[in-house]
Every structure is written in C-alpha cells, then in structure tokens.
C-alpha positions in Angstrom: 100.1 30.4 185.0 99.2 33.2 187.2 103.2 34.5 187.0 103.2 34.3 183.2 99.4 35.2 182.0 98.7 38.6 180.2 95.4 38.7 181.9 93.2 36.0 184.1 89.6 36.0 183.9 87.9 34.9 186.6 84.1 33.8 186.6 83.7 34.7 190.4 84.6 37.8 192.2 85.9 35.5 195.2 88.3 33.9 193.0 89.3 36.9 191.6 90.0 38.2 195.4 91.5 34.9 196.2 94.3 35.2 193.3 94.9 39.1 193.9 95.6 38.0 197.4 97.5 34.6 197.5 99.8 35.8 194.2 99.9 39.4 194.8 103.8 39.1 194.6 103.2 38.2 190.7 100.9 41.7 190.4 98.4 39.5 188.3 96.1 41.2 185.9 92.8 40.2 186.5 89.0 40.7 185.6 85.9 39.4 186.5 83.3 37.6 183.8 80.8 35.7 185.1 79.6 32.4 183.6 75.9 32.5 181.7 72.8 30.5 181.6 70.1 29.9 179.4 66.7 32.1 180.3 64.1 30.4 178.2 61.3 28.8 179.8 60.7 25.0 179.3 58.7 24.1 176.0 57.0 21.1 178.0 53.7 21.4 179.9 51.8 19.0 182.2 49.7 17.5 179.4 52.8 16.3 177.5 52.9 12.5 178.1 56.8 12.5 178.9 56.0 14.8 181.8 53.2 12.5 183.2 55.1 9.7 182.6 58.2 10.6 184.4 56.2 12.3 187.4 53.9 9.0 187.6 57.2 6.8 187.3 59.0 8.5 190.2 56.1 8.9 192.7 56.6 12.5 192.6 53.9 15.7 192.6 54.5 18.7 191.1 55.1 21.5 193.4 55.6 18.9 196.5 59.4 18.2 196.1 62.9 19.6 197.1 65.2 19.0 194.1 69.1 18.8 193.8 70.8 18.4 190.3 74.3 17.4 190.1 77.5 14.9 190.4 77.3 12.8 193.6 80.5 13.6 195.1 81.1 14.4 198.7 82.4 18.0 198.1 79.0 18.9 196.8 77.7 18.2 200.1 74.9 15.5 199.7 75.2 14.5 203.3 74.5 17.6 204.6 71.7 18.0 202.6 70.2 14.5 203.2 70.8 14.8 206.9 69.5 18.0 207.2 66.1 17.1 205.3 65.8 14.0 207.2 65.7 16.0 210.6 63.1 18.7 209.1 59.3 18.4 209.7 58.9 18.5 206.1 56.1 15.9 204.2 57.8 17.0 200.8 59.9 14.5 198.8 63.9 15.5 198.0 64.3 14.5 194.6 67.6 13.6 193.7 68.8 13.7 190.2 72.4 12.1 190.0 74.0 9.1 188.7 74.7 6.7 191.8 75.7 3.4 189.7 78.6 1.9 191.4 79.4 4.6 193.6 81.1 4.1 197.0 80.2 7.2 198.3 76.3 6.5 197.8 76.7 3.3 199.5 78.7 4.6 202.6 76.1 7.5 202.9 73.3 5.0 203.2 75.0 3.0 205.4 75.8 6.6 207.7 72.5 8.2 207.6 70.1 5.5 206.8 68.2 7.6 204.1 66.8 4.6 202.2 64.4 4.1 205.5 63.3 7.5 204.9 60.3 7.1 202.0 60.8 11.1 201.2 64.2 10.9 199.9 64.2 9.6 196.2 66.8 8.8 194.1 65.5 9.0 190.9 68.6 8.7 188.4 69.3 11.0 185.6 67.4 13.3 183.2 69.2 14.0 179.9 66.0 15.7 178.2 67.0 19.2 178.6 63.5 20.3 178.4 62.3 18.0 180.8 64.9 18.6 183.2 64.1 22.6 183.0 60.4 21.1 183.8 61.2 19.7 186.5 63.3 22.4 188.1 60.5 24.8 187.2 57.9 22.9 189.3 60.0 22.3 192.3 59.0 23.4 195.6 62.6 24.2 196.2 66.0 23.7 195.2 69.1 22.7 197.3 72.3 23.9 196.4 75.3 22.6 198.4 78.5 23.6 196.3 80.9 25.4 198.5 84.0 25.7 196.1 84.3 25.9 192.5 83.5 29.8 191.5 80.2 30.2 189.6 78.4 27.2 189.1 76.3 26.5 186.1 73.8 24.4 188.5 73.2 27.3 190.7 72.8 29.8 187.6 70.0 27.3 185.9 68.2 26.9 189.7 68.1 30.5 190.2 66.3 30.7 186.8 64.3 28.1 186.6 63.0 27.2 190.8 61.1 30.0 192.7 62.9 29.3 195.9 66.4 28.5 196.4 68.3 27.1 199.6 71.9 27.9 199.2 74.7 27.0 201.1 76.1 30.1 202.9 79.3 30.6 201.3 80.8 34.0 199.6 80.4 31.6 196.1 76.9 31.2 196.4 76.1 34.6 198.3 77.8 36.9 195.6 75.6 35.2 192.7 72.2 34.8 194.8 72.3 37.8 196.8 68.7 38.6 198.0 67.1 35.8 195.8 67.5 32.9 198.0 67.6 31.6 201.4 70.9 30.4 203.0 71.9 27.3 205.3 74.4 26.4 207.4 75.7 22.5 207.3 73.9 22.3 210.8 71.3 24.5 210.2 69.4 23.1 207.2 66.5 21.6 209.1 65.6 24.9 210.5 65.7 26.6 207.0 63.4 24.0 205.4 60.7 24.6 208.0 61.1 28.4 207.9 60.8 27.9 204.1 57.9 26.3 204.3 56.4 28.7 206.8 56.4 31.2 203.8 53.3 32.3 201.8 52.7 32.3 198.1 53.7 36.0 198.1 56.9 35.6 199.7 58.1 32.6 197.8 57.2 34.6 194.6 59.2 37.6 196.0 62.3 35.4 196.1 61.4 34.4 192.6 61.2 37.5 190.8 64.6 38.8 192.9 66.5 35.3 191.5 64.7 36.1 187.9 66.1 39.6 188.2 69.6 38.8 189.2 69.9 36.1 186.4 68.7 38.9 184.0 71.2 41.6 185.0 73.9 39.6 185.3 74.2 36.1 184.1 72.8 35.8 180.3 74.8 34.7 177.7 74.2 37.9 175.9 76.1 40.0 178.6 78.7 37.3 179.0 79.6 37.5 175.5 79.5 41.3 175.2 82.0 41.3 178.4 84.5 39.1 176.3 84.0 41.2 173.4 85.1 44.4 175.5 88.1 42.5 176.9 89.4 41.0 173.7 88.8 44.1 171.4 90.6 46.3 174.3 
C-alpha cells in the first residue's frame, strides 16, 4: 500500500513520521489531516428525567467521578488505570462506560486487581444515548485516557472538548493532541497524578478546560478537517 499509493493521509503526526522513517526506501508522499469531533454541548440539563435516573441508578454524583469510555480491551490500559486509581487517595468514583459482558479480560482483571472489592470502581455498562453520554462527559471531575497506539483517537477528542480536566497516558499520540490542555501520566505514576489533580483549585481546572477547548477549536473541528481534505482533493 505504501509503495503504490499516490498520497498517504495520516491522521497523526506521529504516524506520518513513522511512515516516513520505516518506509523511507519507497519515498512515500504523505500529508497530515487529523480526525474531527463535534463541539456542541449536550442539550440535556440536570432537570431532565433521563439524567436524574441515570445518576441515581448508577449511584454517581455529578462532578465527583473520574470517567473512561471505550472498548474494554488490554491495549487500552484498563489495568494500569484501575490499579492506579485504586492506589490513589481519591474519595471520588471511577466510572467505566464499557461493555464487559462475556469478557474474559474483565474476569481476569477482576481476579488480578480485586477491583470488585473497591466500591469506588463502578462498571456501569454502555450508554448509547449520545446526548446523555455527552452530559456524563461534561459533568465528570476528570477523564482518563489510556490508549497508546492508533493515531488520533476519537474518544480523546470528545474528552478534550467535553470534560474540563483530562489525564492522558504519556505517549506521543496523546501529547500531540492534548498539548498543554491536559495532565499526563506514566503507567506506574497514575495514583500520584490523581492525587495531584485533586489538589488543583477551580481556576487551575478551568485553565486546563480553556486550553483543551481552544486546542479542539483550532485543530479538530469537522469544518477544519473538511477544508483540509478539500484542499488535498482539489490540488
């Protein structure tokens, strides 16, 4: 594919650099165009029945939980996030929106970490209502992102747009997206970063929120992405 393509469009600068290095003998023609995300806020409010019902059923309080949304697979570093959270001093909940039915990884992780004995760790199933999911993102204290491969991740863009404070695994793919709008953690240091995050005052958290929102507005809106593709296709 690399050898015969007229142009390779990469949604990550790190991926573009990888292709240029590892496939240098083919002298590939590449360009970078990111993925995009929706920047509208949830149409729901605290007064909506579906909001109150969800938070009551899951025994979660607005603004008092860490959140992760995504496929429950080992490569997304759920073990590192769960272990790090359990080792932290946080009194908040860790809400995991994911499907774990008939998941062997879930059962193995339960045995290895004992997360089912920690009442803060809450697997709450899936949320297919996009407005409700957006509201849940917007009202988390912070979002965990543990992906370390795969370029620009849609769930990361959604988190940076919707959640005020984001704690990202410290890898190139995530740093190139989040830049100064997030906190970063190594796999053995998440507990420390969580404790650090909870020492931030409201203004510091709002500063992260402004930086992440500005980052999305400048580089990851669908309008910008469409324009970038049009420039390529129109030559």
